[in-house]
C-alpha positions as CSV (number, residue, x, y, z in Angstrom):
1,M,1.4,12.5,38.6
2,T,2.6,12.4,34.9
3,V,-0.1,12.2,32.5
4,P,1.3,9.3,29.6
5,T,2.1,10.0,26.3
6,I,1.4,8.1,22.9
7,P,4.4,8.0,20.6
8,I,4.3,9.7,17.8
9,D,4.8,6.8,15.4
10,E,2.1,5.1,17.1
11,P,-0.8,6.3,14.9
12,R,1.4,5.5,11.9
13,R,1.7,1.9,12.7
14,R,-2.1,1.7,13.4
15,G,-2.7,3.2,10.3
16,R,-0.7,0.7,8.4
17,L,-2.2,-2.5,10.6
18,H,-5.3,-1.4,9.1
19,H,-4.5,-1.3,6.0
20,L,-3.3,-4.6,6.1
21,T,-5.8,-6.4,7.6
22,V,-8.2,-4.2,5.0
23,G,-6.0,-5.6,2.4
24,L,-6.5,-9.2,3.7
25,G,-10.2,-9.0,3.5
26,F,-10.5,-7.7,0.0
27,V,-7.9,-10.7,-0.9
28,L,-10.1,-13.1,0.9
29,V,-13.3,-11.3,-0.6
30,L,-11.5,-11.7,-4.0
31,L,-10.9,-15.2,-3.9
32,T,-14.0,-16.1,-2.8
33,I,-14.9,-14.4,-5.8
34,V,-12.5,-15.9,-7.9
35,M,-13.5,-19.1,-7.3
36,A,-17.4,-19.1,-8.2
37,L,-16.2,-17.3,-11.3
38,V,-13.8,-20.2,-12.3
39,S,-16.3,-22.6,-11.8
40,F,-18.5,-21.7,-14.6
41,V,-16.0,-22.6,-17.0
42,W,-13.6,-25.0,-15.8
43,T,-13.5,-28.0,-12.9
44,P,-10.8,-30.7,-12.2
45,Y,-13.5,-33.0,-12.7
46,D,-17.2,-32.9,-12.2
47,P,-18.4,-32.2,-9.0
48,T,-21.6,-34.3,-8.8
49,F,-19.7,-37.8,-10.2
50,V,-19.6,-40.5,-7.8
51,N,-16.4,-42.9,-8.4
52,A,-16.9,-46.2,-6.0
53,N,-13.1,-46.8,-7.3
54,E,-11.4,-43.6,-5.6
55,T,-13.7,-43.1,-2.1
56,L,-11.4,-41.2,0.6
57,D,-8.6,-40.5,-1.6
58,G,-5.8,-38.3,-0.1
59,L,-4.0,-35.2,-1.0
60,G,-2.8,-35.5,-4.7
61,Q,-3.8,-39.3,-4.9
62,H,-5.3,-40.2,-8.5
63,G,-4.9,-36.6,-9.7
64,H,-7.8,-35.5,-7.1
65,L,-5.7,-32.1,-5.5
66,L,-7.6,-32.3,-1.9
67,G,-8.7,-35.8,-2.3
68,T,-12.2,-37.2,-2.7
69,D,-14.9,-37.7,-0.5
70,A,-16.7,-41.1,0.6
71,F,-18.4,-41.1,-2.9
72,G,-15.6,-40.6,-4.8
73,R,-16.2,-36.9,-5.6
74,D,-13.3,-34.9,-6.4
75,T,-13.0,-32.0,-3.0
76,F,-11.5,-29.3,-4.8
77,S,-14.1,-29.4,-7.5
78,Q,-16.8,-29.1,-5.2
79,L,-15.4,-26.4,-3.1
80,L,-14.8,-24.3,-6.3
81,V,-18.8,-25.1,-7.0
82,G,-19.6,-23.9,-3.6
83,A,-18.3,-20.9,-3.8
84,R,-21.5,-20.1,-6.1
85,V,-23.8,-21.2,-3.5
86,T,-22.3,-18.8,-1.0
87,L,-22.0,-15.4,-2.9
88,L,-25.5,-16.1,-4.5
89,A,-26.7,-16.7,-0.8
90,G,-25.1,-13.6,0.6
91,I,-26.4,-11.4,-2.4
92,I,-30.0,-12.2,-2.3
93,A,-29.8,-12.6,1.6
94,V,-28.6,-9.0,2.1
95,A,-30.8,-7.4,-1.3
96,I,-33.8,-8.5,0.6
97,A,-33.3,-7.3,3.7
98,A,-32.0,-3.9,2.3
99,V,-34.6,-3.6,-0.1
100,V,-37.5,-4.0,2.3
101,G,-35.5,-2.8,5.4
102,V,-34.0,0.4,4.2
103,P,-37.5,1.8,2.8
104,A,-39.1,0.9,6.3
105,G,-36.1,2.2,8.2
106,I,-36.2,5.7,6.2
107,L,-40.1,6.0,6.6
108,A,-40.2,5.3,10.1
109,G,-37.6,7.9,10.6
110,M,-39.2,10.6,8.5
111,R,-42.5,9.5,10.3
112,A,-41.6,9.6,14.1
113,R,-45.4,9.8,15.2
114,W,-47.8,6.7,15.1
115,L,-46.4,5.5,11.4
116,G,-43.3,5.3,12.7
117,E,-44.2,3.1,16.0
118,L,-46.2,0.9,13.7
119,I,-43.5,0.3,11.1
120,M,-40.9,-0.5,14.3
121,R,-43.0,-2.4,16.4
122,G,-43.8,-4.6,13.3
123,N,-40.3,-4.7,13.1
124,D,-39.5,-5.9,16.9
125,I,-42.4,-9.0,15.9
126,L,-40.2,-9.5,12.9
127,F,-36.8,-9.7,14.7
128,A,-38.2,-12.5,17.4
129,F,-38.1,-15.1,14.1
130,P,-34.7,-15.8,13.4
131,A,-33.2,-17.3,10.2
132,L,-33.6,-20.8,11.7
133,L,-37.0,-20.9,12.4
134,L,-38.3,-18.9,9.3
135,A,-36.2,-21.5,7.4
136,I,-38.0,-24.6,9.3
137,L,-41.4,-22.8,8.3
138,F,-40.5,-22.6,4.8
139,A,-38.9,-26.2,4.4
140,A,-42.2,-27.2,5.5
141,G,-44.4,-25.4,3.1
142,W,-42.4,-25.5,0.2
143,G,-39.5,-27.7,0.6
144,A,-36.1,-27.0,1.8
145,S,-34.0,-25.8,-0.9
146,T,-31.5,-23.1,-1.6
147,W,-34.1,-20.3,-2.3
148,T,-36.1,-21.0,0.6
149,A,-32.8,-20.5,2.8
150,M,-32.1,-17.3,1.3
151,V,-35.1,-15.8,1.3
152,A,-35.2,-16.9,5.4
153,I,-32.1,-15.2,6.2
154,G,-32.7,-12.7,3.6
155,I,-35.8,-11.6,6.2
156,S,-34.8,-12.4,9.2
157,T,-31.9,-9.5,8.1
158,V,-34.6,-7.0,7.9
159,P,-34.5,-6.0,11.3
160,V,-31.2,-4.3,11.3
161,F,-31.3,-2.7,8.4
162,A,-34.7,-1.2,9.4
163,R,-33.0,-0.4,12.7
164,L,-30.1,1.0,11.1
165,A,-31.8,3.3,8.4
166,R,-34.0,4.8,11.1
167,A,-31.3,5.5,13.5
168,S,-29.4,7.3,10.8
169,T,-32.1,9.1,9.3
170,L,-33.7,10.6,12.8
171,Q,-29.7,12.0,12.7
172,V,-30.5,13.3,9.3
173,M,-33.7,15.0,9.7
174,T,-32.3,17.3,12.0
175,T,-29.8,19.3,10.0
176,E,-30.2,22.3,8.5
177,Y,-30.5,21.7,4.9
178,V,-33.5,19.2,5.5
179,L,-35.2,22.2,7.4
180,A,-34.6,24.6,4.8
181,A,-35.9,21.7,2.2
182,R,-39.2,21.8,4.6
183,A,-39.4,25.5,4.5
184,A,-39.2,25.7,1.0
185,G,-42.1,23.0,0.3
186,R,-40.1,20.5,-0.6
187,G,-42.0,17.1,-0.2
188,G,-41.1,13.9,2.0
189,W,-40.0,11.7,-1.0
190,W,-37.7,14.6,-2.6
191,I,-36.0,14.9,0.6
192,A,-35.6,11.3,1.6
193,R,-34.4,11.0,-2.3
194,R,-32.1,13.9,-2.0
195,H,-30.7,14.3,1.4
196,V,-31.9,11.1,3.4
197,L,-30.6,8.3,1.2
198,P,-27.1,9.8,0.4
199,N,-26.2,10.7,3.6
200,I,-27.1,7.0,5.2
201,A,-25.6,5.2,2.2
202,S,-21.8,4.8,3.9
203,V,-23.6,3.4,7.1
204,L,-25.8,1.1,5.0
205,V,-22.6,0.1,2.7
206,V,-20.6,-1.1,5.9
207,Q,-23.8,-2.9,7.5
208,A,-24.3,-4.9,3.9
209,S,-20.8,-6.0,4.3
210,V,-20.9,-7.5,7.4
211,A,-24.2,-8.7,6.5
212,F,-23.2,-10.3,3.8
213,G,-20.4,-12.6,6.0
214,L,-23.6,-13.3,8.3
215,A,-25.5,-14.9,5.5
216,I,-22.7,-16.8,4.4
217,L,-22.6,-18.3,7.6
218,A,-26.0,-18.7,8.2
219,E,-26.7,-20.2,4.7
220,A,-23.7,-23.0,5.8
221,A,-25.2,-23.5,9.4
222,L,-29.0,-24.1,7.5
223,A,-27.3,-26.5,4.7
224,Y,-25.3,-28.7,7.4
225,L,-28.7,-29.1,9.0
226,G,-30.6,-30.5,5.5
227,L,-32.6,-26.6,5.1
228,S,-30.7,-25.2,2.3
229,T,-28.7,-26.7,-0.7
230,Q,-30.1,-30.5,-1.6
231,P,-27.9,-32.8,-3.2
232,P,-26.4,-33.4,-5.5
233,T,-25.7,-29.8,-5.9
234,P,-22.0,-28.8,-3.7
235,S,-22.2,-26.7,-1.1
236,W,-19.6,-25.7,1.6
237,G,-22.5,-26.4,4.4
238,R,-23.8,-29.3,3.3
239,M,-20.3,-30.6,2.4
240,L,-19.5,-30.3,6.4
241,H,-23.0,-32.7,7.0
242,D,-21.5,-35.6,5.1
243,A,-18.1,-35.5,6.6
244,Q,-19.1,-35.5,9.9
245,G,-19.6,-39.2,9.7
246,Y,-15.3,-39.1,9.1
247,L,-14.1,-36.6,11.4
248,F,-11.7,-39.3,12.9
249,T,-11.0,-41.5,9.3
250,A,-10.9,-38.8,7.0
251,P,-10.8,-35.4,8.8
252,R,-9.7,-33.4,6.1
253,L,-13.4,-33.7,4.6
254,S,-14.6,-31.3,7.1
255,V,-11.3,-29.2,7.5
256,W,-11.3,-28.1,3.4
257,P,-15.4,-26.7,3.9
258,G,-14.7,-25.1,6.9
259,I,-11.5,-23.2,6.3
260,A,-13.2,-21.9,3.0
261,I,-16.5,-20.9,5.4
262,G,-14.3,-19.0,7.9
263,L,-12.2,-17.4,5.3
264,A,-15.2,-16.1,3.4
265,V,-16.7,-14.9,6.7
266,L,-13.2,-13.2,7.9
267,G,-12.8,-11.8,4.5
268,F,-16.5,-10.0,4.5
269,N,-15.8,-8.5,8.1
270,L,-12.8,-7.1,7.4
271,L,-13.6,-5.8,4.4
272,G,-16.3,-3.9,6.4
273,D,-14.1,-2.8,8.9
274,G,-12.1,-1.0,6.1
275,L,-15.3,0.4,4.5
276,R,-16.6,1.8,7.9
277,D,-13.4,3.8,8.0
278,L,-13.0,4.9,4.5
279,L,-16.4,6.4,4.7
280,D,-16.6,8.0,8.0
281,P,-14.1,11.1,7.4
282,R,-13.8,11.2,11.5
283,L,-12.2,7.7,11.6
284,R,-9.8,8.5,8.7
285,E,-8.4,11.2,10.4
286,R,-8.2,9.4,13.5
287,R,-6.2,6.5,11.9
288,R,-3.5,8.6,10.6
């Protein structure tokens, strides 16, 4: 019986492929950021200007690079300004989830008895409320807007960060340097700040990158349903909603925002995968 062997060049080939995917993710994320920044200083046309004489223009027609929609608004300008909403949704949602979920998870991991169980059971209850349901509740109470959608996405993502922080904290609490800190009389907050948080920061950064992509996708879905960004503010999800009546007459109206959403989500996912390998020494050695 022969044992299959791995070619010597196989790890190197995998490493080159990995660097290629990480580079692609970085480029896609950078492209989204550049689009948002450029929209603050320049757009080819006013993205909210309605021109009844130039409705449903094709590519390059009347000077519109990607054409116009049913109201005569420039598609490329809407894509640029829509990148702002996309990044803002990801930043706010991930910030809410991390600020609430990480301390709760660390506290649950360091207080593994009744307090930790109470926190995690409350976390399980919160996990039962998806972003869509929370967005509907917030829209009914305060009206549909970008901010209510971002808060809903952030709250629905809190359980993910809390569970990850708790699991990582439990591992850190079993290490010898934490036991030595306890023997030296160090308090819980000192241990959390000096030992726990620095050692779990890498996994939290990776989770934040993945959650950023999911937040972008969730915001686009909520905008498509009318529960997020309201007109006339451009949004990629709102552009998909406005284009659904022209799928056969002008399919390009749904293609461009769909591509933008897909590339942005793909970029953050690939970047998260690269950060995981970069911050985990075991995976980094395996790639070599």
